[in-house]
C-alpha positions as CSV (number, residue, x, y, z in Angstrom):
1,M,-16.9,9.6,80.0
2,L,-20.2,11.2,81.1
3,T,-20.7,14.1,83.5
4,Q,-23.9,15.4,85.0
5,T,-24.9,18.5,86.9
6,D,-28.1,19.1,88.8
7,G,-31.2,19.6,86.5
8,S,-29.2,19.0,83.2
9,A,-28.7,16.0,81.0
10,A,-25.6,14.1,80.9
11,I,-23.1,15.4,78.3
12,P,-20.6,12.9,76.8
13,M,-17.0,13.8,77.2
14,L,-14.5,12.5,74.8
15,S,-11.3,11.1,76.0
16,A,-8.0,12.3,74.8
17,A,-7.5,9.2,72.7
18,E,-10.9,9.6,71.0
19,R,-10.2,13.3,70.3
20,A,-6.8,12.3,68.7
21,R,-8.5,9.7,66.6
22,N,-11.1,12.2,65.3
23,R,-8.3,14.6,64.5
24,R,-6.6,11.9,62.4
25,R,-9.8,10.9,60.6
26,A,-10.5,14.4,59.2
27,P,-7.3,14.5,57.1
28,V,-7.9,10.9,56.0
29,R,-11.4,11.8,54.8
30,R,-10.1,14.8,52.9
31,L,-7.4,12.7,51.4
32,R,-9.9,10.1,50.2
33,L,-12.1,12.8,48.7
34,G,-9.1,14.3,47.0
35,L,-8.0,10.9,45.6
36,A,-11.5,10.2,44.3
37,I,-11.6,13.6,42.5
38,F,-8.1,13.0,41.1
39,A,-9.1,9.6,39.8
40,T,-12.2,11.1,38.2
41,V,-10.1,13.8,36.5
42,I,-7.6,11.2,35.2
43,G,-10.3,9.0,33.9
44,A,-11.9,11.8,32.0
45,A,-8.5,12.8,30.6
46,V,-7.8,9.2,29.4
47,V,-11.2,9.0,27.7
48,G,-10.8,12.4,26.2
49,Q,-7.3,11.5,24.9
50,A,-8.6,8.2,23.4
51,S,-11.5,10.0,21.7
52,W,-9.1,12.7,20.3
53,R,-6.7,10.0,18.9
54,S,-9.6,8.1,17.4
55,L,-10.9,11.3,15.8
56,A,-7.5,12.3,14.5
57,S,-6.9,8.8,13.1
58,S,-10.3,8.9,11.4
59,K,-9.5,12.3,9.9
60,L,-6.1,11.1,8.6
61,Q,-7.7,8.0,7.1
62,T,-10.3,10.2,5.4
63,Q,-7.7,12.6,4.0
64,A,-5.6,9.6,2.8
65,A,-8.6,8.1,1.1
66,S,-9.6,11.4,-0.6
67,T,-6.0,12.0,-1.8
68,P,-5.4,10.6,-5.3
69,L,-2.4,8.4,-6.0
70,L,0.0,10.0,-8.4
71,L,2.6,8.2,-10.4
72,E,5.3,9.8,-12.5
73,K,6.4,8.0,-15.7
74,P,4.1,4.9,-15.2
75,R,4.4,1.7,-17.2
76,F,1.6,-0.8,-17.7
77,T,2.4,-4.1,-19.5
78,G,0.3,-7.1,-20.5
79,V,-0.6,-9.5,-23.3
80,L,-3.4,-9.1,-25.8
81,K,-5.8,-12.0,-26.6
82,D,-3.9,-12.7,-29.8
83,G,-0.7,-13.1,-27.9
84,R,0.9,-9.7,-28.7
85,P,2.5,-7.9,-25.8
86,F,1.5,-4.3,-25.2
87,L,3.0,-1.4,-23.3
88,I,1.3,1.7,-22.0
89,T,3.4,4.6,-20.8
90,A,2.5,8.2,-19.8
91,E,4.0,11.3,-18.3
92,R,1.8,10.9,-15.3
93,A,-0.9,8.7,-13.9
94,E,-3.5,9.6,-11.3
95,R,-5.8,7.1,-9.7
96,D,-9.2,8.4,-9.0
97,S,-9.9,9.0,-5.2
98,E,-13.5,7.7,-5.5
99,D,-13.1,5.1,-8.2
100,A,-10.0,3.0,-7.7
101,D,-10.6,1.2,-11.0
102,L,-10.1,4.5,-13.0
103,V,-6.6,5.8,-13.8
104,R,-6.2,9.1,-15.6
105,L,-3.2,9.4,-17.9
106,S,-1.3,12.5,-19.1
107,A,0.3,12.2,-22.6
108,P,-0.3,8.4,-22.8
109,T,1.4,6.2,-25.4
110,L,0.2,2.7,-26.3
111,V,2.4,0.2,-28.2
112,R,0.7,-3.0,-29.4
113,G,3.1,-5.7,-30.4
114,Y,5.7,-4.2,-28.1
115,G,9.2,-5.3,-29.1
116,Q,8.0,-6.8,-32.4
117,P,8.8,-5.4,-35.9
118,D,5.1,-5.0,-36.9
119,S,4.1,-3.0,-33.8
120,S,1.5,-0.2,-33.9
121,Q,1.5,2.9,-31.8
122,A,-1.2,5.3,-30.5
123,T,-0.6,8.6,-28.7
124,A,-2.8,11.3,-27.2
125,K,-2.7,14.2,-24.9
126,S,-4.9,12.5,-22.3
127,G,-6.4,9.1,-21.6
128,V,-8.4,7.0,-19.1
129,Y,-7.5,3.5,-18.3
130,R,-10.0,1.2,-16.6
131,E,-8.3,-1.8,-15.1
132,A,-11.3,-4.1,-14.5
133,A,-12.7,-3.6,-18.0
134,R,-9.1,-3.4,-19.5
135,T,-10.0,-0.5,-21.8
136,L,-8.0,2.5,-22.7
137,L,-9.8,5.7,-23.9
138,L,-7.5,8.1,-25.6
139,T,-8.7,11.7,-26.1
140,Q,-7.4,15.0,-27.6
141,D,-5.2,14.8,-30.6
142,V,-5.1,11.0,-31.0
143,K,-2.6,9.7,-33.5
144,I,-2.4,6.1,-34.5
145,T,0.4,4.6,-36.7
146,S,1.0,1.1,-37.9
147,G,4.0,-0.8,-39.0
148,E,2.8,-0.8,-42.6
149,G,3.1,3.0,-42.8
150,Y,-0.5,4.0,-42.2
151,E,-1.3,7.0,-40.0
152,F,-4.7,8.0,-38.5
153,D,-5.8,11.2,-36.6
154,A,-8.9,11.1,-34.5
155,P,-10.5,13.1,-31.6
156,Q,-10.7,9.9,-29.6
157,A,-9.9,6.1,-29.7
158,L,-11.3,3.4,-27.5
159,I,-8.9,0.4,-27.2
160,D,-9.9,-3.0,-25.9
161,M,-6.7,-4.2,-24.1
162,R,-7.9,-7.8,-24.3
163,T,-8.5,-8.0,-28.0
164,G,-6.5,-5.1,-29.3
165,E,-9.5,-3.7,-31.2
166,V,-9.7,0.1,-31.7
167,S,-12.8,2.1,-32.3
168,G,-14.1,5.7,-32.4
169,D,-17.3,7.5,-33.2
170,A,-16.0,11.1,-33.3
171,G,-14.5,11.0,-36.8
172,V,-11.2,9.9,-38.2
173,A,-8.8,10.9,-41.0
174,G,-6.1,8.6,-42.2
175,Q,-3.5,8.2,-45.0
176,G,-1.2,5.5,-46.2
177,P,1.3,4.8,-48.9
178,N,-1.3,5.0,-51.7
179,A,-4.6,6.3,-50.2
180,S,-6.2,8.7,-47.8
181,T,-9.6,8.5,-46.2
182,R,-12.1,10.2,-43.9
183,A,-15.1,9.0,-41.9
184,N,-17.4,9.7,-39.0
185,A,-16.7,6.5,-37.2
186,Y,-14.2,3.6,-37.5
187,S,-13.1,0.3,-36.0
188,V,-9.9,-1.7,-36.5
189,T,-9.7,-5.4,-35.8
190,D,-7.7,-8.5,-36.7
191,K,-4.4,-7.0,-35.8
192,G,-5.2,-4.0,-38.1
193,D,-5.9,-6.1,-41.2
194,R,-9.6,-5.2,-41.1
195,V,-10.7,-1.5,-41.0
196,I,-14.4,-0.6,-41.0
197,L,-15.3,3.0,-41.8
198,K,-18.8,4.4,-41.2
199,G,-20.7,7.6,-42.0
200,G,-19.5,10.2,-44.6
201,V,-16.7,8.0,-45.9
202,R,-14.4,9.6,-48.4
203,T,-11.5,7.8,-49.8
204,R,-8.9,8.9,-52.3
205,L,-6.6,6.5,-54.1
206,E,-3.3,7.6,-55.4
207,P,-1.6,5.5,-58.2
208,R,1.7,4.1,-57.6
209,P,4.6,6.0,-59.2
């Protein structure tokens, strides 16, 4: 509706219905704005929660990967190249967190020819077993005994778990039923039938009674 007075421009006048529609539109606009803000906040919260979960999961995986695997009273069994079964036991085994192939052993014991009458045994305070190379390195107070009654003491012994060969380059002292010996290095092959001593070898033979 338009009204006009003398000397003035026409001023539009809103009808009652139009004024009612305008009154209804204002709350609707505010509601739409509120819903848009609410949706934005919810979206940000969802993204934030997903990012937090991803970060937490990554942190847990990192912690799990850096935590070494510990085993109490482990047992490793297998068969040597010559057909003899072997058994490795220890008080504790710890797999390295960075090198999964490396297993550290506390108080390890190796039995070659496990379950057989001519078995030999090696013990130490500590050891390192490499699964891929199948080698066992014994260190600290290594003692090796054979079924024939020979005993050897050495600072270390490297044992090839495929062939059963034993070697060391940090010295060895041994004794048997009729002899004792010392050397700077040694190797034992052919199921213990062949012993090679190197460097500063000293052997003492004792006559049979």
